[in-house]
C-alpha positions as CSV (number, residue, x, y, z in Angstrom):
1,X,95.7,117.6,115.7
2,X,94.2,114.1,116.0
3,X,90.4,113.5,116.1
4,X,88.8,110.4,117.5
5,X,86.3,110.1,114.6
6,X,86.6,109.2,111.0
7,X,84.4,109.1,107.9
8,X,81.2,107.1,108.6
9,X,81.2,107.7,112.3
10,X,77.9,109.0,113.9
11,X,78.3,112.2,115.9
12,X,76.3,115.1,117.3
13,X,77.0,118.7,118.0
14,X,76.4,119.4,121.7
15,X,76.0,123.2,120.9
16,X,73.2,122.4,118.3
17,X,71.4,119.2,119.5
18,X,68.4,120.1,117.3
19,X,70.6,119.3,114.3
20,X,70.2,115.6,115.2
21,X,72.6,112.8,114.6
22,X,75.2,113.4,111.9
23,X,77.5,111.2,109.9
24,X,81.0,112.3,109.3
25,X,81.6,112.6,105.5
26,X,85.2,113.9,105.4
27,X,88.0,115.4,107.5
28,X,90.5,117.8,106.0
29,X,92.8,119.3,108.5
30,X,90.5,120.8,111.2
31,X,87.5,121.0,108.9
32,X,85.0,118.2,109.4
33,X,82.1,117.8,107.0
34,X,79.1,116.2,108.6
35,X,75.7,115.4,107.2
36,X,73.1,116.0,109.9
37,X,69.6,114.5,109.8
38,X,67.8,117.8,110.6
39,X,70.3,120.4,109.3
40,X,71.9,118.9,106.2
41,X,75.5,119.1,105.4
42,X,77.7,121.3,107.7
43,X,81.4,122.0,107.7
44,X,82.6,122.2,111.3
45,X,85.8,123.7,112.5
46,X,86.9,121.1,115.0
47,X,89.2,123.6,116.7
48,X,86.1,125.6,117.8
49,X,83.4,122.9,118.1
50,X,84.0,119.5,119.7
51,X,81.7,117.0,118.1
52,X,80.7,114.1,120.3
53,X,81.0,110.6,118.9
54,X,78.0,108.2,119.3
55,X,79.3,104.7,120.1
56,X,77.1,102.1,118.6
């Protein structure tokens, strides 16, 4: 499985927009660790939740 984001990218979770903007910390297989401005660090299963990348 290939994702179109990498560590350092800014993303948001469309299912939980109140988490705010997050920065990808690491990607291990389908587990993506993201540090969100309003929710802290979350481990997202990218098979179940499609994060949306913010193009700067």
